[in-house]
Backbone as JSON, one array per atom type, in Angstrom:
{
  "sequence": "MKPETCQIICYGEILWDNLPSGPKPGGAPMNVAYHLHRHGMNAKLVSRVGDDLKGRRLLDYLGSIQLACDLVQTDPAMPTSEVLVHLRGGGTVEYEICEPVAWDFISLNAELKKMVEESGMLVFGSLASRNVSTRNTLYSLLHSGIYKVFDINLRPPFDRQEFILPLMEHANMLKLNDHELITVSGWLGLEISDMETMMKSLAARYHFDILCVTRGEDGAALLADHQWLEHPGYKIEAADPVGAGDAFLAGFISARLKGSNYEACLDYACKLGAFIAASEGANPEYSVNDLA",
  "N": [[0.84, -1.2, 0.0], [0.56, 2.19, -0.88], [1.96, 4.99, 0.86], [0.51, 7.43, 0.73], [-2.03, 6.59, 0.14], [-2.93, 5.24, 2.29], [-5.27, 5.75, 4.47], [-5.39, 7.61, 7.42], [-6.91, 7.85, 10.47], [-7.25, 10.22, 12.96], [-8.2, 10.47, 16.18], [-10.0, 12.33, 18.59], [-9.21, 15.04, 20.79], [-9.48, 18.5, 19.82], [-8.29, 21.77, 20.13], [-7.61, 24.98, 21.7], [-4.4, 25.8, 22.58], [-3.38, 27.68, 25.14], [-0.7, 29.37, 25.29], [2.19, 31.01, 26.82], [2.98, 32.78, 24.84], [0.69, 33.23, 23.46], [-2.53, 32.1, 22.05], [-2.6, 28.9, 20.43], [-3.5, 26.58, 17.86], [-4.24, 23.23, 18.82], [-4.03, 20.05, 20.56], [-3.55, 16.66, 20.97], [-4.36, 14.58, 18.97], [-4.96, 16.25, 16.77], [-2.49, 17.48, 16.39], [-0.9, 15.27, 15.65], [-2.19, 14.55, 13.26], [-1.67, 16.88, 11.79], [1.17, 16.8, 11.44], [1.45, 14.37, 10.08], [0.09, 15.03, 7.75], [1.81, 17.04, 6.79], [3.84, 15.42, 5.98], [2.92, 14.24, 3.73], [1.04, 12.29, 4.13], [-2.19, 10.69, 4.16], [-4.22, 11.98, 6.15], [-6.92, 12.23, 8.49], [-8.91, 14.13, 10.7], [-10.87, 13.38, 13.5], [-13.07, 14.96, 15.5], [-14.58, 17.46, 17.64], [-15.99, 20.66, 17.76], [-17.13, 23.72, 19.33], [-20.13, 25.61, 18.59], [-19.16, 28.31, 18.05], [-17.12, 31.32, 18.08], [-14.41, 30.63, 18.52], [-14.42, 27.96, 17.8], [-15.06, 28.15, 15.07], [-12.82, 29.46, 14.19], [-10.88, 27.49, 14.58], [-11.74, 25.62, 12.67], [-11.36, 27.16, 10.4], [-8.6, 27.35, 10.52], [-7.84, 24.66, 10.08], [-8.73, 24.45, 7.47], [-7.01, 26.28, 6.26], [-4.55, 24.99, 6.3], [-5.09, 22.93, 4.74], [-6.08, 20.55, 5.79], [-8.34, 18.04, 6.01], [-11.6, 18.61, 7.29], [-14.06, 17.44, 7.45], [-14.92, 15.49, 9.15], [-14.97, 16.65, 11.57], [-17.03, 17.51, 14.06], [-19.74, 19.77, 14.96], [-20.8, 21.16, 17.94], [-23.87, 22.11, 19.33], [-24.21, 23.16, 21.86], [-22.03, 22.82, 23.72], [-18.89, 24.4, 24.57], [-16.02, 25.33, 22.53], [-12.9, 23.76, 23.09], [-10.4, 24.83, 25.4], [-7.07, 25.13, 26.65], [-4.95, 25.8, 29.34], [-1.56, 26.32, 29.24], [1.31, 25.68, 31.03], [4.61, 26.4, 31.12], [7.23, 24.9, 32.65], [10.33, 24.83, 34.55], [13.19, 22.94, 33.39], [12.17, 21.78, 31.11], [9.6, 20.76, 31.47], [6.01, 20.49, 31.31], [2.86, 21.74, 32.3], [-0.66, 21.23, 32.27], [-3.83, 22.79, 32.2], [-6.86, 21.56, 31.79], [-10.0, 22.18, 30.72], [-13.39, 21.11, 31.44], [-16.91, 20.29, 30.96], [-16.37, 20.05, 27.4], [-16.65, 20.63, 23.83], [-15.37, 18.46, 22.43], [-15.73, 16.37, 24.15], [-18.02, 15.15, 23.45], [-18.13, 13.65, 21.07], [-19.89, 12.12, 18.55], [-21.22, 9.0, 17.32], [-21.81, 8.18, 13.98], [-23.18, 7.09, 10.82], [-21.53, 7.85, 8.69], [-19.03, 8.36, 9.91], [-18.44, 5.84, 11.01], [-18.27, 4.27, 8.67], [-16.15, 5.54, 7.36], [-13.98, 5.02, 9.09], [-13.9, 2.23, 9.0], [-13.06, 1.87, 6.41], [-10.52, 2.8, 6.42], [-6.9, 2.71, 7.0], [-5.58, 2.96, 9.39], [-6.0, 3.81, 12.84], [-5.52, 6.37, 15.06], [-5.39, 7.18, 18.42], [-5.9, 8.77, 21.66], [-5.51, 8.9, 25.3], [-7.02, 10.9, 26.56], [-9.41, 11.0, 25.26], [-10.96, 9.23, 26.57], [-12.16, 10.31, 28.78], [-14.79, 11.24, 29.02], [-18.05, 9.84, 28.91], [-19.5, 9.9, 26.48], [-17.74, 10.47, 24.24], [-15.97, 8.43, 24.8], [-17.51, 6.06, 24.47], [-18.1, 6.26, 21.76], [-15.53, 5.96, 20.73], [-14.93, 3.31, 21.59], [-16.74, 1.92, 19.97], [-15.58, 2.35, 17.47], [-13.17, 1.06, 17.78], [-13.66, -1.57, 17.38], [-13.42, -2.09, 14.76], [-11.5, -3.52, 12.04], [-9.03, -2.29, 11.55], [-5.57, -1.11, 11.79], [-4.44, -0.15, 14.97], [-3.34, 2.58, 16.85], [-2.29, 3.58, 19.93], [-1.82, 6.39, 21.74], [-0.77, 7.21, 24.68], [-1.59, 9.82, 26.88], [-1.16, 10.95, 29.79], [-2.95, 13.02, 31.74], [-3.45, 14.48, 34.58], [-6.5, 15.54, 36.18], [-7.35, 13.44, 34.59], [-6.56, 10.76, 34.3], [-7.37, 8.09, 34.67], [-7.12, 4.78, 35.5], [-9.06, 2.8, 35.13], [-10.35, 3.48, 32.81], [-8.34, 3.76, 30.95], [-6.64, 1.44, 30.82], [-8.34, -0.61, 29.62], [-8.41, 0.33, 26.97], [-5.89, -0.25, 26.04], [-5.99, -2.9, 25.46], [-6.97, -3.05, 22.91], [-5.06, -2.05, 21.23], [-2.61, -2.12, 18.63], [-0.2, -0.87, 18.44], [1.62, 0.92, 20.89], [2.34, 4.05, 22.31], [4.12, 5.93, 24.66], [5.42, 8.03, 27.34], [8.47, 8.0, 29.38], [7.83, 8.45, 32.08], [5.12, 7.83, 32.09], [5.27, 5.16, 31.45], [6.27, 4.04, 33.82], [4.14, 4.64, 35.53], [1.96, 3.21, 34.35], [2.99, 0.61, 34.45], [3.04, 0.3, 37.2], [0.29, 0.35, 37.76], [-0.39, -2.13, 36.73], [0.92, -3.87, 38.31], [3.46, -4.65, 37.57], [7.0, -5.27, 37.65], [8.97, -2.56, 38.66], [11.64, -1.56, 37.07], [14.56, -1.56, 35.09], [14.32, 0.18, 31.91], [14.17, -1.43, 29.55], [13.37, -3.95, 30.55], [10.88, -3.31, 31.71], [9.47, -2.44, 29.42], [9.44, -4.79, 27.88], [7.96, -6.45, 29.56], [5.49, -5.13, 29.6], [4.77, -5.18, 26.87], [4.56, -7.93, 26.51], [2.38, -8.48, 28.1], [0.25, -7.31, 26.69], [0.64, -7.9, 24.03], [1.63, -6.13, 22.02], [2.48, -5.0, 18.73], [4.31, -3.0, 18.31], [6.1, -0.98, 20.56], [6.68, 2.13, 21.8], [8.71, 4.32, 23.69], [9.14, 7.51, 24.78], [11.7, 9.78, 25.87], [12.1, 12.46, 26.44], [14.65, 14.88, 26.29], [16.49, 12.88, 26.23], [16.04, 11.15, 24.17], [14.65, 8.15, 22.85], [13.12, 4.87, 23.2], [12.56, 1.69, 21.67], [10.54, -1.13, 21.08], [10.11, -3.71, 18.96], [9.07, -6.33, 16.9], [10.45, -8.13, 18.54], [12.85, -6.85, 18.78], [14.91, -4.63, 20.61], [15.53, -1.3, 20.72], [17.5, 1.65, 21.14], [17.66, 5.26, 21.15], [19.69, 8.11, 21.39], [18.67, 10.63, 21.14], [18.35, 14.03, 19.81], [20.4, 16.79, 20.32], [19.28, 19.87, 21.17], [18.41, 23.37, 21.38], [15.85, 23.96, 23.34], [12.7, 25.43, 22.65], [9.96, 25.21, 23.42], [8.44, 22.28, 24.8], [5.94, 21.49, 23.94], [3.84, 19.41, 22.15], [5.91, 17.91, 21.07], [6.06, 15.15, 21.49], [3.86, 14.29, 20.02], [4.66, 14.95, 17.46], [6.85, 13.22, 17.28], [5.5, 10.74, 17.2], [4.04, 10.98, 14.78], [6.17, 11.25, 13.0], [7.39, 8.74, 13.26], [5.33, 7.02, 12.34], [4.98, 7.92, 9.67], [7.51, 7.43, 8.58], [7.61, 4.65, 8.84], [5.47, 3.83, 7.21], [6.5, 4.55, 4.8], [8.34, 2.64, 4.4], [10.74, 2.45, 5.84], [13.27, 0.91, 7.93], [13.14, -0.25, 11.39], [15.11, 0.99, 12.95], [15.76, 3.28, 11.46], [13.26, 4.5, 11.47], [12.95, 5.13, 14.18], [15.05, 6.92, 14.51], [14.26, 9.02, 12.78], [11.86, 9.8, 13.95], [12.77, 10.78, 16.43], [14.28, 12.91, 15.48], [12.32, 14.59, 14.29], [10.72, 15.11, 16.54], [12.56, 16.54, 18.14], [13.01, 18.73, 16.52], [10.53, 20.02, 16.62], [10.37, 20.57, 19.34], [12.29, 22.5, 19.47], [11.07, 24.55, 18.26], [8.54, 27.15, 18.31], [5.46, 26.47, 19.73], [3.18, 23.74, 18.86], [2.76, 23.19, 16.21], [4.44, 24.36, 13.99], [5.09, 26.06, 10.86], [6.64, 24.17, 8.35], [8.74, 22.25, 6.13], [9.38, 18.93, 4.89], [11.93, 18.95, 3.9], [13.27, 20.65, 5.59], [14.2, 19.09, 7.58], [16.16, 17.58, 6.58]],
  "CA": [[0.0, 0.0, 0.0], [1.31, 3.44, -0.92], [1.7, 5.79, 2.07], [-0.5, 8.47, 0.53], [-3.36, 5.99, 0.01], [-3.29, 4.67, 3.59], [-5.97, 6.8, 5.22], [-5.14, 7.54, 8.86], [-7.89, 8.58, 11.27], [-6.76, 10.69, 14.25], [-9.45, 10.63, 16.94], [-9.93, 12.91, 19.93], [-9.39, 16.46, 21.08], [-8.94, 19.66, 19.12], [-8.44, 22.83, 21.13], [-6.65, 26.08, 21.71], [-3.37, 25.79, 23.62], [-3.07, 29.05, 25.55], [0.7, 29.43, 25.67], [2.61, 32.36, 27.21], [3.1, 33.62, 23.64], [-0.62, 33.42, 22.86], [-3.23, 30.85, 21.71], [-2.19, 28.15, 19.25], [-4.3, 25.37, 17.66], [-3.56, 22.06, 19.36], [-4.71, 18.79, 20.85], [-2.65, 15.62, 20.46], [-4.75, 13.99, 17.69], [-4.81, 17.23, 15.71], [-1.06, 17.64, 16.15], [-0.43, 14.1, 14.88], [-2.73, 14.69, 11.9], [-0.95, 17.98, 11.16], [2.5, 16.38, 11.01], [1.27, 13.36, 9.03], [-0.27, 15.78, 6.54], [3.04, 17.69, 6.33], [4.68, 14.39, 5.39], [2.26, 13.67, 2.56], [0.13, 11.2, 4.49], [-3.63, 10.95, 4.03], [-4.7, 12.0, 7.53], [-8.2, 12.88, 8.75], [-9.15, 14.36, 12.11], [-12.23, 13.21, 14.04], [-13.16, 15.69, 16.74], [-15.8, 18.24, 17.78], [-15.81, 22.02, 18.25], [-18.37, 24.4, 19.66], [-20.71, 26.53, 17.6], [-18.73, 29.6, 18.58], [-16.06, 31.96, 17.3], [-13.18, 29.86, 18.64], [-14.59, 26.76, 16.99], [-14.98, 28.53, 13.65], [-11.42, 29.77, 13.89], [-10.18, 26.22, 14.44], [-12.09, 25.06, 11.37], [-10.66, 27.99, 9.4], [-7.19, 26.96, 10.56], [-7.71, 23.37, 9.38], [-8.86, 24.74, 6.05], [-5.83, 27.01, 5.77], [-3.44, 24.05, 6.12], [-5.63, 21.9, 3.85], [-6.34, 19.32, 6.53], [-9.78, 17.81, 5.89], [-12.33, 18.77, 8.56], [-15.43, 16.98, 7.26], [-15.27, 14.62, 10.27], [-14.97, 17.46, 12.79], [-18.42, 17.83, 14.33], [-20.02, 21.03, 15.66], [-21.73, 20.96, 19.05], [-24.71, 23.31, 19.47], [-24.3, 23.62, 23.25], [-20.76, 22.81, 24.43], [-17.9, 25.33, 24.01], [-14.75, 24.85, 22.01], [-11.96, 23.48, 24.17], [-9.2, 25.62, 25.62], [-6.16, 24.58, 27.65], [-3.88, 26.67, 29.84], [-0.29, 25.6, 29.19], [2.31, 26.28, 31.89], [5.95, 25.89, 30.85], [8.01, 24.9, 33.88], [11.75, 24.61, 34.35], [13.61, 21.58, 33.07], [11.45, 21.26, 29.96], [8.33, 20.15, 31.83], [4.81, 21.25, 30.95], [1.64, 21.42, 33.03], [-1.84, 21.62, 31.5], [-5.14, 22.92, 32.84], [-7.79, 21.17, 30.72], [-11.36, 22.4, 31.2], [-14.45, 20.19, 31.02], [-16.99, 19.59, 29.68], [-16.19, 20.85, 26.18], [-17.27, 20.01, 22.66], [-14.81, 17.16, 22.03], [-16.2, 15.33, 25.07], [-19.3, 14.64, 22.97], [-18.03, 13.13, 19.71], [-20.97, 11.14, 18.39], [-21.08, 8.01, 16.28], [-22.79, 8.21, 12.91], [-22.88, 6.13, 9.76], [-20.39, 8.34, 7.9], [-17.81, 8.14, 10.67], [-18.19, 4.4, 11.1], [-17.85, 3.8, 7.34], [-14.83, 6.1, 7.07], [-12.99, 4.28, 9.87], [-13.83, 0.86, 8.49], [-12.38, 1.9, 5.12], [-9.2, 3.38, 6.62], [-5.85, 1.75, 7.29], [-5.01, 3.14, 10.73], [-6.71, 4.67, 13.77], [-4.67, 6.89, 16.12], [-6.23, 7.75, 19.48], [-5.2, 9.01, 22.91], [-6.24, 8.56, 26.51], [-7.96, 11.95, 26.94], [-10.69, 10.69, 24.64], [-11.71, 8.3, 27.43], [-12.57, 10.94, 30.04], [-16.23, 11.44, 29.03], [-18.71, 8.63, 28.44], [-19.96, 10.01, 25.09], [-16.6, 10.28, 23.34], [-15.4, 7.11, 25.11], [-18.33, 5.02, 23.84], [-17.89, 6.34, 20.31], [-14.22, 5.37, 20.47], [-15.05, 1.85, 21.71], [-17.41, 1.41, 18.77], [-14.64, 2.38, 16.35], [-12.08, 0.13, 18.03], [-14.04, -2.92, 16.96], [-13.09, -2.26, 13.34], [-10.32, -4.37, 11.87], [-7.86, -1.56, 11.11], [-4.44, -1.05, 12.69], [-4.78, 0.84, 16.0], [-2.19, 3.17, 17.54], [-2.73, 4.23, 21.16], [-0.84, 7.34, 22.26], [-1.18, 7.59, 26.03], [-1.23, 11.16, 27.37], [-1.73, 11.03, 31.13], [-3.14, 14.41, 32.15], [-4.28, 14.54, 35.79], [-7.04, 14.35, 36.85], [-7.99, 12.56, 33.59], [-5.63, 9.64, 34.12], [-8.01, 7.01, 35.43], [-6.71, 3.51, 34.92], [-10.2, 1.97, 34.74], [-10.71, 3.84, 31.45], [-7.18, 3.71, 30.06], [-6.16, 0.08, 30.61], [-9.1, -1.35, 28.6], [-8.06, 0.78, 25.62], [-4.65, -0.9, 25.65], [-6.3, -4.23, 24.94], [-7.32, -2.95, 21.49], [-3.99, -1.4, 20.48], [-1.52, -2.85, 18.0], [1.0, -0.11, 18.77], [1.47, 1.8, 22.04], [3.39, 5.04, 22.52], [3.99, 6.65, 25.92], [6.73, 8.52, 27.76], [9.09, 7.18, 30.41], [7.07, 8.59, 33.33], [3.87, 7.08, 31.91], [5.63, 3.73, 31.5], [6.35, 3.67, 35.23], [2.78, 4.7, 36.08], [1.17, 2.09, 33.82], [3.56, -0.62, 35.01], [2.55, 0.22, 38.58], [-1.13, -0.04, 37.72], [-0.49, -3.54, 36.37], [1.69, -4.67, 39.25], [4.7, -5.11, 36.96], [8.21, -4.85, 38.36], [9.54, -1.28, 38.24], [13.07, -1.81, 36.99], [15.14, -0.83, 33.95], [13.34, 0.45, 30.87], [14.02, -2.57, 28.65], [12.58, -4.98, 31.23], [9.5, -2.84, 31.83], [8.85, -2.45, 28.1], [9.18, -6.18, 27.47], [6.87, -6.97, 30.39], [4.25, -4.51, 29.15], [4.46, -5.71, 25.54], [4.15, -9.33, 26.67], [1.03, -8.5, 28.68], [-0.78, -6.88, 25.74], [0.97, -8.39, 22.69], [1.79, -5.04, 21.06], [3.46, -5.16, 17.65], [5.32, -1.95, 18.48], [5.99, -0.2, 21.79], [7.62, 3.26, 21.8], [8.77, 5.11, 24.9], [9.93, 8.72, 24.61], [12.44, 10.14, 27.09], [12.45, 13.88, 26.38], [15.94, 15.2, 25.67], [17.32, 11.67, 26.19], [15.69, 10.32, 23.04], [13.52, 7.22, 22.93], [13.4, 3.44, 23.09], [11.59, 1.02, 20.81], [10.47, -2.58, 21.1], [9.34, -4.11, 17.78], [9.52, -7.62, 16.36], [11.38, -8.67, 19.52], [14.07, -6.04, 18.81], [14.87, -3.47, 21.49], [16.45, -0.28, 20.19], [17.55, 2.94, 21.84], [18.2, 6.4, 20.43], [20.06, 9.1, 22.41], [18.01, 11.91, 20.89], [19.11, 15.1, 19.19], [20.62, 17.88, 21.26], [18.8, 21.13, 20.62], [18.03, 24.39, 22.35], [14.4, 23.85, 23.31], [11.84, 26.61, 22.8], [8.99, 24.62, 24.34], [8.26, 20.88, 24.42], [4.54, 21.2, 23.62], [3.62, 18.74, 20.87], [7.07, 17.17, 20.57], [5.71, 13.73, 21.47], [2.93, 14.07, 18.9], [5.5, 14.97, 16.26], [7.59, 11.96, 17.31], [4.64, 9.65, 16.74], [3.77, 11.17, 13.36], [7.4, 10.94, 12.28], [7.58, 7.29, 13.25], [4.32, 6.42, 11.46], [5.25, 8.26, 8.28], [8.71, 6.71, 8.15], [7.28, 3.22, 8.72], [4.64, 3.63, 6.03], [7.36, 4.72, 3.61], [9.17, 1.45, 4.25], [12.0, 2.49, 6.58], [13.4, -0.09, 8.98], [12.81, 0.3, 12.7], [16.17, 1.89, 13.4], [15.59, 4.55, 10.74], [12.01, 5.1, 11.94], [13.21, 5.71, 15.5], [15.91, 8.08, 14.31], [13.5, 10.12, 12.19], [10.9, 10.24, 14.96], [13.52, 11.62, 17.37], [14.67, 14.14, 14.79], [11.16, 15.46, 14.16], [10.35, 15.55, 17.88], [13.51, 17.56, 18.56], [12.77, 19.92, 15.69], [9.34, 20.7, 17.14], [10.72, 21.1, 20.66], [13.12, 23.69, 19.26], [10.21, 25.54, 17.62], [7.49, 27.68, 19.18], [4.16, 25.86, 19.45], [3.2, 22.34, 18.45], [2.55, 23.03, 14.76], [5.04, 25.42, 13.18], [5.18, 25.79, 9.43], [7.92, 23.6, 7.94], [8.66, 21.22, 5.1], [10.22, 17.78, 5.18], [13.3, 19.31, 3.55], [13.9, 21.34, 6.72], [14.76, 18.08, 8.48], [17.17, 16.79, 5.86]],
  "C": [[0.88, 1.25, 0.0], [0.96, 4.28, 0.3], [0.57, 6.78, 1.9], [-1.91, 7.9, 0.37], [-3.81, 5.32, 1.3], [-3.95, 5.77, 4.42], [-5.81, 6.56, 6.72], [-6.14, 8.43, 9.57], [-7.27, 8.93, 12.62], [-7.96, 11.15, 15.07], [-9.2, 11.29, 18.29], [-10.02, 14.42, 19.93], [-8.77, 17.4, 20.05], [-9.25, 20.85, 20.02], [-7.48, 23.98, 20.86], [-5.7, 25.9, 22.89], [-3.03, 27.24, 23.94], [-1.67, 29.08, 26.16], [1.06, 30.85, 26.14], [2.7, 33.32, 26.03], [1.77, 33.88, 22.96], [-1.25, 32.09, 22.48], [-2.74, 30.23, 20.41], [-3.12, 26.94, 19.1], [-3.53, 24.15, 18.17], [-4.5, 20.93, 19.69], [-3.91, 17.68, 20.2], [-3.09, 15.01, 19.14], [-4.61, 14.97, 16.53], [-3.35, 17.44, 15.37], [-0.51, 16.49, 15.31], [-0.91, 14.2, 13.43], [-1.99, 15.77, 11.12], [0.39, 17.49, 10.61], [2.43, 15.26, 9.96], [0.96, 14.03, 7.7], [0.96, 16.46, 5.94], [3.96, 16.69, 5.61], [4.0, 13.66, 4.22], [1.34, 12.52, 2.86], [-1.32, 11.66, 4.38], [-4.27, 10.86, 5.41], [-6.02, 12.75, 7.63], [-8.39, 12.99, 10.26], [-10.62, 14.13, 12.44], [-12.26, 13.9, 15.4], [-14.48, 16.46, 16.76], [-15.45, 19.61, 18.36], [-17.16, 22.61, 18.61], [-18.86, 25.27, 18.52], [-20.44, 27.96, 18.08], [-17.56, 30.12, 17.76], [-14.77, 31.15, 17.35], [-13.24, 28.56, 17.86], [-14.46, 27.06, 15.51], [-13.54, 28.86, 13.26], [-10.58, 28.5, 13.78], [-10.49, 25.58, 13.09], [-11.42, 25.85, 10.25], [-9.18, 27.62, 9.35], [-6.98, 25.63, 9.82], [-7.82, 23.57, 7.88], [-7.62, 25.41, 5.48], [-4.63, 26.1, 5.55], [-3.87, 22.85, 5.28], [-5.73, 20.53, 4.52], [-7.86, 19.13, 6.58], [-10.48, 17.88, 7.24], [-13.77, 18.29, 8.45], [-15.87, 16.03, 8.37], [-15.16, 15.34, 11.61], [-16.39, 17.97, 13.0], [-18.55, 19.19, 15.03], [-21.09, 20.78, 16.7], [-22.54, 22.22, 19.27], [-24.7, 23.9, 20.87], [-22.96, 23.76, 23.96], [-19.75, 23.77, 23.77], [-16.71, 24.62, 23.4], [-13.73, 24.77, 23.14], [-10.79, 24.46, 24.18], [-8.38, 24.99, 26.74], [-5.16, 25.65, 28.05], [-2.6, 25.86, 29.92], [0.74, 26.36, 30.03], [3.66, 25.62, 31.61], [6.79, 26.04, 32.11], [9.49, 24.71, 33.56], [12.05, 23.16, 34.04], [12.84, 20.96, 31.93], [10.14, 20.57, 30.28], [7.17, 21.09, 31.52], [3.67, 20.8, 31.84], [0.45, 21.99, 32.26], [-3.06, 21.74, 32.42], [-6.18, 22.72, 31.75], [-9.21, 21.25, 31.26], [-12.3, 21.3, 30.71], [-15.79, 20.66, 31.61], [-16.84, 20.57, 28.51], [-16.69, 20.03, 25.0], [-16.7, 18.62, 22.35], [-15.12, 16.04, 23.03], [-17.45, 14.63, 24.54], [-19.25, 14.24, 21.49], [-19.04, 11.99, 19.56], [-20.7, 10.21, 17.21], [-22.19, 8.19, 15.25], [-22.32, 7.3, 11.79], [-21.67, 6.55, 8.94], [-19.08, 8.07, 8.61], [-17.46, 6.66, 10.73], [-17.66, 3.85, 9.77], [-16.44, 4.28, 7.03], [-13.74, 5.34, 7.82], [-12.81, 2.87, 9.33], [-13.06, 0.78, 7.17], [-10.96, 2.46, 5.22], [-8.18, 2.31, 6.97], [-5.33, 1.83, 8.71], [-5.88, 4.1, 11.53], [-5.75, 5.06, 14.89], [-5.56, 7.56, 17.16], [-5.41, 7.9, 20.76], [-6.09, 8.77, 24.11], [-7.23, 9.65, 26.95], [-9.35, 11.69, 26.38], [-11.54, 9.75, 25.49], [-12.35, 9.0, 28.63], [-14.08, 11.13, 30.15], [-16.92, 10.25, 28.36], [-19.12, 8.72, 26.97], [-18.83, 9.73, 24.11], [-15.95, 8.91, 23.55], [-16.19, 6.01, 24.42], [-18.21, 5.05, 22.33], [-16.56, 5.69, 19.94], [-14.29, 3.85, 20.56], [-15.73, 1.24, 20.49], [-16.46, 1.35, 17.58], [-13.51, 1.37, 16.53], [-12.4, -1.3, 17.62], [-13.85, -3.14, 15.47], [-11.77, -3.01, 13.23], [-9.06, -3.63, 11.48], [-6.76, -1.56, 12.17], [-4.65, 0.1, 13.67], [-3.53, 1.26, 16.77], [-2.71, 3.97, 18.73], [-1.58, 5.09, 21.7], [-1.3, 7.82, 23.63], [-0.69, 9.0, 26.36], [-1.87, 11.32, 28.74], [-1.75, 12.49, 31.6], [-4.04, 14.43, 33.39], [-5.25, 15.71, 35.73], [-7.69, 13.35, 35.89], [-7.09, 11.38, 33.26], [-6.12, 8.42, 34.89], [-7.75, 5.65, 34.76], [-7.89, 2.65, 34.49], [-10.71, 2.3, 33.33], [-9.56, 3.61, 30.47], [-6.7, 2.28, 29.79], [-7.0, -0.71, 29.6], [-8.79, -0.93, 27.17], [-6.79, 0.09, 25.13], [-4.89, -2.28, 25.06], [-6.61, -4.22, 23.45], [-6.16, -2.49, 20.62], [-3.02, -2.41, 19.86], [-0.18, -2.21, 18.34], [0.69, 0.82, 19.95], [2.65, 2.76, 22.09], [3.09, 5.78, 23.82], [5.37, 7.18, 26.31], [7.24, 7.71, 28.95], [8.37, 7.27, 31.75], [5.76, 7.79, 33.26], [4.12, 5.58, 31.93], [5.68, 3.25, 32.95], [4.95, 3.64, 35.86], [1.95, 3.49, 35.64], [1.68, 0.76, 34.36], [3.11, -0.81, 36.45], [1.11, -0.19, 38.66], [-1.26, -1.56, 37.55], [0.25, -4.46, 37.34], [2.94, -5.26, 38.65], [5.9, -4.57, 37.73], [8.72, -3.52, 37.79], [11.06, -1.44, 38.25], [13.65, -1.0, 35.83], [14.12, -0.76, 32.82], [13.11, -0.75, 29.96], [13.14, -3.65, 29.28], [11.12, -4.57, 31.33], [8.78, -2.87, 30.48], [8.52, -3.87, 27.65], [8.05, -6.79, 28.28], [5.52, -6.42, 29.92], [3.82, -5.04, 27.79], [3.97, -7.15, 25.62], [2.74, -9.42, 27.21], [-0.04, -8.22, 27.61], [-0.5, -7.28, 24.29], [1.02, -7.27, 21.65], [2.77, -5.44, 19.96], [4.64, -4.22, 17.87], [5.04, -1.23, 19.79], [7.09, 0.86, 21.76], [7.56, 3.98, 23.14], [9.69, 6.31, 24.65], [10.53, 9.13, 25.95], [12.89, 11.6, 27.07], [13.78, 14.09, 25.68], [16.86, 13.98, 25.57], [16.89, 10.7, 25.1], [14.52, 9.39, 23.29], [14.02, 5.79, 22.86], [12.25, 2.78, 22.34], [11.7, -0.49, 20.98], [9.55, -3.0, 19.95], [9.94, -5.38, 17.2], [10.63, -8.21, 17.22], [12.75, -7.99, 19.49], [13.87, -4.9, 19.81], [15.95, -2.51, 21.06], [16.38, 0.97, 21.05], [18.08, 4.01, 20.89], [18.51, 7.48, 21.45], [19.36, 10.45, 22.25], [18.93, 12.91, 20.24], [19.21, 16.27, 20.17], [20.26, 19.21, 20.59], [18.59, 22.12, 21.76], [16.51, 24.49, 22.31], [13.73, 25.21, 23.46], [10.7, 26.26, 23.75], [8.71, 23.2, 23.87], [6.85, 20.52, 24.0], [4.44, 20.58, 22.23], [4.78, 17.93, 20.35], [6.78, 15.66, 20.49], [4.76, 13.38, 20.35], [3.7, 14.04, 17.58], [6.32, 13.69, 16.15], [6.74, 10.84, 16.72], [4.36, 9.77, 15.25], [5.0, 10.86, 12.52], [7.65, 9.45, 12.17], [6.61, 6.63, 12.27], [4.64, 6.68, 10.0], [6.47, 7.52, 7.76], [8.42, 5.22, 7.94], [6.44, 2.95, 7.48], [5.43, 3.78, 4.73], [8.39, 3.61, 3.48], [10.5, 1.46, 4.98], [12.06, 1.37, 7.62], [13.21, 0.57, 10.35], [13.86, 1.28, 13.22], [16.03, 3.26, 12.76], [14.32, 5.26, 11.19], [12.23, 5.8, 13.28], [14.06, 6.97, 15.38], [15.11, 9.26, 13.77], [12.48, 10.67, 13.18], [11.58, 11.16, 15.98], [13.91, 12.94, 16.74], [13.5, 15.1, 14.67], [10.71, 15.97, 15.52], [11.25, 16.66, 18.38], [13.3, 18.85, 17.79], [11.58, 20.72, 16.22], [9.61, 21.28, 18.52], [11.55, 22.37, 20.55], [12.32, 24.82, 18.61], [9.17, 26.04, 18.62], [6.16, 27.08, 18.78], [4.31, 24.46, 18.89], [3.2, 22.16, 16.94], [3.12, 24.18, 13.95], [5.0, 25.05, 11.69], [6.58, 25.25, 9.12], [7.68, 22.65, 6.78], [9.59, 20.09, 5.49], [11.69, 18.09, 4.88], [14.04, 20.01, 4.69], [14.56, 20.35, 7.68], [15.87, 17.27, 7.83], [18.57, 17.03, 6.45]]
}
């Protein structure tokens, strides 16, 4: 299958990230879709905005970057989502995520179900599990036979294991960061030890094809086809880390769909993640040539 014909559905939140520099379009699924689109992939976003000015501006933004928004629903009552982003020392980020908002109420319809069933990949995150409406729609879509990529984003207080662990049972590929690996391993009663052991224990429990763990400025680790690989990361002067993990995931997916081996996929994912961390906001304008 050609990469550009593999339709990828990115499911979950779209919102305004209120950064110190001002509001920027964001939300992990939207960020992943953005970077996949930049790499020539056929990505579609499934989300929901409010029938308000901020929602219309998000739709205008998607139109301006030519990212299809026909699966982005409009809610007549709930507001468009906003998040307060606090950049802390040491490259850490804290988020204040309001609820309820429009993307908490993504509804299932025949068009959405058909589109997912005809696609090649479904990318989803853990925030989509916080509200029963969007969670039930996601569960309905997870029963399709396409390849499923679960990108865990633990955002307290929306990090409830009773909603997140069942989603892992449906995933072919799991991506999370090193802190989330420790948290999830603790939930499961797995031994908290070195990263390779924890990753192998987690993959064995759920039979993932691919397990990626990001480590911020220290790169990432990958477990795939019984291979365990590490990458030290790229040393950059970080502007802000918002969206770097989403870029990492999109870089890995695009490289894999283009036929790169796992080592090359991991390298490119780290390169794209570092590039975004060195940029302002999660979705700066760039071309693939900028990473050459």
